[in-house]
N, C-alpha and C positions, 0 to 999 in steps of 0.2 A: 470447584466449590469455593465459595468465599470463606477465607480463614480468618481475616482480620479486617476490622473497620475502625478507622480513625476519623473523628470529626472535631473540628475546632471552630468556634464562633458561628454556630448555626442554631438558631432558636435558643433552647435552654442548654445545649451541649457545648461545653467549653473543655478543651483538651480531653475529649472522651475517646476511649479505646475499648474495643470489645474483640475478644478472640472467640471464634465459633468452633464448635465440635460437630460431630455427626448429627447430634440433636441438641437444640438449644432452647432453654426456657427463659423468657424475659419477664421478670417480676419487679414490682416496685410500687410505691404509693402514688396517689394521684399527683400529677405535675412533675413526676420524676424524669419524663422524657421517653417513655416507651413508644408512644405514637410517633414521636419525632424520629426515633431510630427507624421505624418502618417507613416514614416519609423519605428519609435519606436513602434507604434501600430502594424505594420506588423510583426516586430520581436517578440513582445509579443505573438501575435497570433500563430506564428510558434512554439514558445517555449511551450506555454500552451496548445494549442489545437492539433497541429500536432505532438508534442513530439520531435521537433527538438533539437539537442544538442546545447548548448550555445557556444561551442568551435568555435572560429574563427568569431563569430558574433559581439562581442564587443571588437574589436582589438584596439591596440594603435593608429592606424590611424584615428579612429572615435572619439578619445578624443578631447576635446576643445583645440585648439592650443594655445590660449592666456592665458589660466589658468595655473598658475605655481603651481601645486599640486604634491608633491612627490608620486611616485608609491606606496609606502607603505601605504598611506592613502586612496587609491582608492579601493573601494569594488569591488570584481569580482564575 
């Protein structure tokens, strides 16, 4: 079971951490990143379970637009 999710510099998520329990409710206003969390979980499932290649899944267009981090410091 997934217990912790950490996402940084993906769409609207910057330094985002979520710990999961047996049942989890995700609430928030429009634009808070709820759908983005599910998109990340979907990408992780494709990568870990289905064996999908990570190439092209975490592209520059998915990076947080307002965060000014040089490309050299971004983990790929």
